[in-house]
C-alpha positions as CSV (number, residue, x, y, z in Angstrom):
1,M,7.6,6.6,-50.0
2,V,6.2,3.1,-50.8
3,A,7.9,-0.2,-49.8
4,E,8.1,-3.2,-52.2
5,D,5.1,-4.8,-50.6
6,G,3.0,-1.7,-51.3
7,R,2.9,-0.2,-47.7
8,S,3.6,3.5,-47.4
9,G,6.2,4.8,-45.0
10,V,8.6,7.6,-44.0
11,A,12.1,7.3,-45.5
12,V,15.2,8.1,-43.5
13,V,18.5,8.1,-45.4
14,V,21.4,6.6,-43.4
15,E,25.1,6.4,-44.1
16,R,26.9,3.3,-45.3
17,G,28.1,1.0,-42.4
18,L,24.8,1.0,-40.5
19,E,23.5,-2.2,-41.9
20,M,23.9,-4.1,-38.6
21,R,22.1,-1.4,-36.6
22,V,19.2,-1.3,-39.1
23,R,19.0,-5.1,-39.1
24,S,18.8,-5.2,-35.3
25,L,16.2,-2.5,-35.2
26,R,14.1,-4.3,-37.9
27,D,14.0,-7.4,-35.7
28,L,12.8,-5.6,-32.6
29,G,9.1,-5.4,-33.4
30,H,8.3,-3.2,-30.3
31,P,5.0,-1.4,-30.1
32,A,6.6,1.8,-28.8
33,L,9.1,1.9,-31.7
34,P,8.2,2.6,-35.4
35,A,8.5,-0.6,-37.5
36,I,11.0,-0.8,-40.4
37,V,9.0,-1.9,-43.4
38,D,11.7,-1.9,-46.0
39,V,15.4,-1.0,-46.7
40,V,16.4,0.4,-50.1
41,R,20.1,0.2,-50.9
42,L,21.7,3.4,-52.2
43,D,25.2,4.1,-53.6
44,D,26.4,5.8,-50.4
45,G,24.1,4.2,-47.8
46,A,20.4,3.1,-47.6
47,A,16.9,4.6,-47.4
48,V,15.2,3.0,-44.4
49,I,11.4,3.1,-44.8
50,L,9.6,3.3,-41.4
51,E,6.0,2.8,-40.7
52,P,4.2,6.2,-40.4
53,V,3.3,7.3,-36.9
54,A,0.2,9.5,-36.6
55,G,-0.1,11.8,-33.6
56,P,1.3,14.9,-32.0
57,S,4.7,15.0,-30.4
58,L,4.9,15.2,-26.6
59,A,6.3,18.7,-27.0
60,T,3.2,19.8,-28.9
61,L,0.9,17.9,-26.6
62,V,2.2,19.6,-23.5
63,Q,2.1,23.0,-25.2
64,A,-1.5,22.3,-26.2
65,R,-3.0,21.0,-22.9
66,G,-0.4,21.4,-20.1
67,R,1.2,18.8,-17.9
68,L,0.3,15.1,-18.0
69,A,-1.6,13.4,-15.2
70,P,0.3,10.7,-13.1
71,R,-1.5,7.8,-14.9
72,E,-0.6,9.3,-18.3
73,L,3.0,9.8,-17.2
74,A,3.1,6.1,-16.0
75,T,2.0,5.0,-19.5
76,L,4.7,7.2,-21.1
77,W,7.3,5.9,-18.6
78,Q,6.5,2.2,-18.8
79,S,6.2,2.0,-22.6
80,L,9.2,4.0,-23.6
81,A,11.5,2.5,-20.9
82,D,10.6,-0.9,-22.1
83,A,11.3,0.2,-25.7
84,L,14.8,1.5,-24.6
85,A,15.4,-1.8,-22.8
86,A,14.7,-3.7,-26.0
87,M,17.2,-1.5,-27.9
88,H,19.8,-1.8,-25.1
89,Q,19.5,-5.5,-25.1
90,R,20.8,-5.5,-28.7
91,D,23.6,-3.0,-27.8
92,L,21.7,-0.2,-29.5
93,T,21.7,3.3,-28.0
94,H,19.1,5.9,-29.0
95,G,21.0,9.0,-28.1
96,D,18.2,11.5,-28.7
97,V,15.3,10.9,-26.3
98,S,13.4,14.1,-26.0
99,P,9.8,15.5,-26.2
100,G,10.2,16.3,-29.9
101,N,11.0,12.6,-30.6
102,I,8.1,11.1,-28.7
103,V,4.8,10.9,-30.5
104,V,1.6,10.2,-28.7
105,T,-0.7,8.0,-30.8
106,A,-4.2,6.7,-30.0
107,S,-2.7,3.4,-28.9
108,G,0.2,4.8,-26.9
109,P,3.6,6.7,-27.1
110,V,6.1,5.9,-29.8
111,L,9.8,6.9,-29.8
112,L,11.0,8.2,-33.1
113,D,14.4,8.8,-34.7
114,I,15.7,5.3,-34.0
115,V,17.9,5.1,-37.1
116,G,18.8,8.6,-38.0
117,H,21.4,9.7,-35.5
118,A,23.9,6.8,-35.8
119,G,25.6,8.0,-32.6
120,R,26.3,11.5,-33.8
121,E,23.5,13.3,-32.0
122,S,23.7,13.6,-28.3
123,G,20.2,14.9,-27.8
124,Y,18.2,18.1,-27.6
125,R,19.3,21.0,-25.4
126,G,17.8,20.7,-21.9
127,H,17.4,16.9,-22.4
128,V,21.0,15.8,-22.5
129,A,22.6,13.7,-19.8
130,P,25.3,15.6,-17.8
131,E,28.2,13.4,-19.0
132,V,27.1,13.8,-22.6
133,A,26.7,17.6,-22.3
134,V,30.4,17.9,-21.6
135,G,31.5,15.7,-24.5
136,G,30.8,12.2,-23.4
137,A,29.4,9.6,-25.8
138,P,25.7,8.6,-25.8
139,S,25.1,5.5,-23.7
140,P,22.2,3.4,-22.3
141,A,22.6,5.2,-19.0
142,A,22.3,8.5,-20.9
143,D,19.1,7.3,-22.6
144,V,17.6,6.5,-19.2
145,W,18.5,10.0,-17.9
146,A,17.0,11.6,-21.0
147,L,13.7,9.6,-20.7
148,A,13.5,10.5,-17.0
149,R,14.0,14.2,-17.9
150,A,11.3,14.0,-20.5
151,I,8.9,12.5,-18.0
152,S,9.7,15.2,-15.4
153,W,9.3,17.9,-18.0
154,A,5.9,16.5,-19.1
155,S,4.8,16.7,-15.4
156,D,5.9,20.4,-15.2
157,D,8.7,19.2,-12.9
158,D,6.3,18.0,-10.3
159,P,8.3,17.3,-7.1
160,A,6.3,14.1,-6.5
161,V,7.3,12.8,-10.0
162,A,10.9,13.8,-9.4
163,R,10.9,11.7,-6.2
164,A,9.5,8.7,-8.1
165,L,12.2,9.1,-10.9
166,G,14.8,9.0,-8.1
167,S,18.3,8.0,-9.2
168,A,17.3,7.9,-12.9
169,L,18.2,11.6,-12.9
170,A,21.5,11.0,-11.0
171,D,24.5,12.9,-12.3
172,T,26.6,9.8,-12.1
173,P,25.7,7.2,-14.8
174,A,26.6,4.2,-12.6
175,L,23.9,5.2,-10.1
176,R,21.1,5.1,-12.7
177,P,18.9,2.0,-13.2
178,T,18.9,0.0,-16.4
179,A,16.1,0.7,-18.7
180,R,14.6,-2.7,-17.9
181,A,14.5,-1.9,-14.2
182,F,13.4,1.7,-14.8
183,A,10.3,0.4,-16.7
184,T,9.1,-1.3,-13.5
185,W,9.3,1.9,-11.5
186,A,6.5,3.5,-13.5
187,Y,3.9,2.0,-11.2
188,L,5.2,4.3,-8.5
189,L,2.9,6.8,-10.2
190,G,-0.1,4.5,-10.1
191,E,-1.8,2.3,-12.7
192,P,-0.9,3.5,-16.3
193,G,-3.8,5.0,-18.2
194,P,-4.6,6.4,-21.7
195,I,-3.1,9.8,-22.6
196,S,-5.7,12.4,-23.5
197,I,-5.1,14.1,-26.9
198,P,-6.8,17.5,-27.6
199,D,-8.7,18.3,-30.8
200,G,-6.8,19.0,-33.9
201,A,-7.3,22.8,-34.0
202,T,-5.9,23.0,-30.5
203,L,-2.9,20.9,-31.5
204,A,-2.3,23.0,-34.6
205,G,-2.0,26.2,-32.6
206,A,0.3,24.5,-30.1
207,Q,2.5,23.2,-33.0
208,V,3.0,26.8,-34.2
209,R,3.7,28.3,-30.8
210,A,6.0,25.5,-29.5
211,G,9.7,26.3,-29.6
212,V,12.0,23.9,-31.4
213,S,15.0,22.8,-29.5
214,E,18.3,22.7,-31.2
215,T,19.9,19.3,-31.7
216,V,23.4,18.9,-30.2
217,L,25.8,17.0,-32.5
218,L,29.0,15.1,-31.8
219,P,31.7,15.9,-32.7
220,P,31.6,19.7,-32.4
221,G,31.3,21.4,-35.8
222,A,29.6,18.5,-37.5
223,P,26.8,19.6,-39.8
224,R,23.3,19.8,-38.2
225,R,20.7,17.5,-39.7
226,R,17.3,18.9,-40.6
227,P,14.6,18.5,-37.9
228,G,12.3,15.7,-38.7
229,W,9.0,16.6,-40.4
230,V,5.8,15.4,-38.8
231,V,3.2,14.1,-41.2
232,W,-0.5,14.2,-40.4
233,A,-3.6,12.7,-42.2
234,A,-6.6,14.9,-42.3
235,V,-10.1,14.5,-43.7
236,A,-11.5,17.3,-45.9
237,A,-15.1,17.8,-46.9
238,I,-15.2,19.8,-50.2
239,A,-18.3,21.5,-51.5
240,A,-18.4,22.6,-55.2
241,A,-20.3,25.6,-54.0
242,G,-17.1,27.1,-52.8
243,V,-15.9,25.9,-49.4
244,I,-13.6,23.2,-48.0
245,S,-13.7,22.0,-44.4
246,L,-10.8,20.0,-43.0
247,L,-11.9,17.8,-40.1
248,D,-8.7,16.7,-38.5
249,D,-8.3,13.1,-37.2
250,G,-6.6,14.3,-34.0
251,G,-3.0,14.4,-35.2
252,G,-2.4,17.7,-36.9
253,P,-3.7,21.0,-38.3
254,A,-7.4,21.4,-38.6
255,P,-8.3,24.5,-40.6
256,A,-11.8,24.8,-41.8
257,S,-12.5,26.2,-45.3
258,S,-11.4,27.8,-48.5
259,P,-12.7,28.6,-52.0
260,A,-12.6,25.4,-54.2
261,A,-12.6,25.0,-57.9
262,G,-14.8,22.0,-57.5
263,V,-14.5,18.4,-56.4
264,A,-12.7,17.4,-59.6
265,D,-9.8,19.5,-58.4
266,A,-9.7,18.3,-54.8
267,G,-5.9,18.4,-54.5
268,A,-5.7,22.0,-55.7
269,A,-8.6,23.0,-53.4
270,V,-6.9,21.5,-50.3
271,E,-3.6,23.2,-51.2
272,D,-5.4,26.5,-51.6
273,L,-7.0,26.1,-48.2
274,L,-3.8,25.4,-46.5
275,H,-1.7,28.0,-48.3
276,R,-4.2,30.8,-47.6
277,R,-4.3,29.8,-43.9
278,D,-0.5,29.6,-43.7
279,A,-0.3,33.1,-45.2
280,A,-2.9,34.5,-42.8
281,L,-1.1,33.1,-39.8
282,A,2.3,34.3,-41.0
283,E,1.0,37.8,-41.7
284,H,-1.1,38.0,-38.5
285,D,-4.1,38.7,-40.7
286,A,-7.4,37.9,-38.9
287,G,-9.5,39.2,-41.9
288,A,-7.8,36.7,-44.2
289,L,-8.6,33.9,-41.7
290,H,-12.3,34.9,-41.9
291,A,-12.1,34.7,-45.7
292,V,-10.8,31.1,-45.7
293,H,-12.7,29.6,-42.8
294,L,-16.3,28.6,-42.4
295,A,-18.1,31.2,-40.3
296,D,-18.6,30.3,-36.6
297,S,-16.4,27.1,-37.0
298,A,-14.4,25.8,-34.2
299,A,-11.3,25.9,-36.4
300,L,-11.8,29.6,-37.1
301,S,-12.1,30.3,-33.3
302,A,-9.0,28.3,-32.6
303,D,-7.0,30.1,-35.3
304,L,-8.1,33.5,-34.1
305,D,-7.0,32.5,-30.6
306,L,-3.7,31.4,-32.1
307,L,-3.2,34.8,-33.8
308,V,-3.8,36.6,-30.4
309,A,-1.2,34.3,-28.8
310,L,1.4,34.9,-31.5
311,Q,0.9,38.7,-31.2
312,E,1.0,38.7,-27.4
313,E,4.2,36.7,-27.4
314,W,5.8,38.7,-30.2
315,I,6.2,35.7,-32.4
316,E,6.9,36.1,-36.1
317,L,6.9,33.1,-38.5
318,E,9.5,32.8,-41.3
319,G,9.2,30.1,-44.0
320,F,5.9,28.8,-42.4
321,G,3.9,26.6,-44.7
322,T,2.2,23.3,-45.3
323,D,2.7,20.9,-48.2
324,V,0.1,18.4,-49.4
325,L,1.7,15.1,-50.0
326,G,-1.4,13.4,-51.4
327,V,-5.2,13.6,-51.6
328,K,-7.6,10.7,-51.9
329,V,-11.3,11.1,-52.6
330,L,-13.3,9.0,-50.1
331,T,-16.8,9.8,-51.1
332,Q,-18.2,12.1,-53.9
333,A,-21.6,13.5,-54.8
334,D,-22.7,15.9,-57.5
335,E,-21.8,19.0,-55.5
336,A,-19.6,17.8,-52.6
337,A,-16.9,15.3,-51.7
338,I,-15.0,14.0,-48.7
339,V,-11.3,13.5,-49.2
340,E,-8.3,12.3,-47.1
341,A,-5.2,14.5,-47.4
342,T,-1.7,13.7,-46.1
343,I,0.0,17.0,-45.2
344,V,3.3,18.1,-43.7
345,Q,4.3,21.3,-41.9
346,R,7.5,22.7,-43.3
347,E,10.5,23.5,-41.3
348,H,10.4,27.1,-40.3
349,A,11.8,29.7,-38.0
350,R,9.9,31.4,-35.1
């Protein structure tokens, strides 16, 4: 979606009555929270347009490369605790802090889903504060517990990290620190450092293998919202001779090649590449992957490894697919072109 000032964004539709929350969030301007670029009024609510956030979720990142190092955890801890503190200062509770709602960008972690839950979601299973799990309302103390749990999870529950988190994981909410105080504890793990992000092909495999936790809603019986889609930008080199190569920017799927009708039909060529790769993965068809990938490419090797992992773990994919939201030609010659494609992986079952 495009805002009135021309900036693109991700739209989240919210119910009527959340104007005050959206206004408060819009004024925050915190680097670890997505910026609200526009609000479009609807008959029964509003469409909040958020700045796109490019990068893998923490869940995908850990699935791809294993636990984070102490300096990386310190960055995650300090940035997100400070973001929660900014929200809590304005009487805003997040209510759904979990690895799936944390995106790791090149400039640091960002906490998503800041407007969508409106107090109805109480978090992802396994990342819900004890008092919320038994029916209590989301609260700032529950946000702190959930962030501490996500940090511990990203460390593979390292005992040293658990000791540093201390009372943030206490069962009793009153014993937990405020988010502002909790942010200062991050240095118990050492000086914060950059978080290493694997290559796109590795992330793509992790995205498919990673399980999706079910969101817990309040009150019981309320309809479950659709899990948020993650949008990636990728660069594709398209040759009129008959192949496409997607060179991922580090945030999403990075398949390698596919027959192309020519550079004049770049969008259709990219869609053909992705749809054929999706079908090959869903059908566990290694031969089909060889037919759509460049020979000896890193992406082909990564996808073949992914197929082996899917087969070894007895994972079947239902409804798996990728949609192309837009294609822009960056450079073009007589027989080749480089394009930028914005793609999204569909909600699917494993």
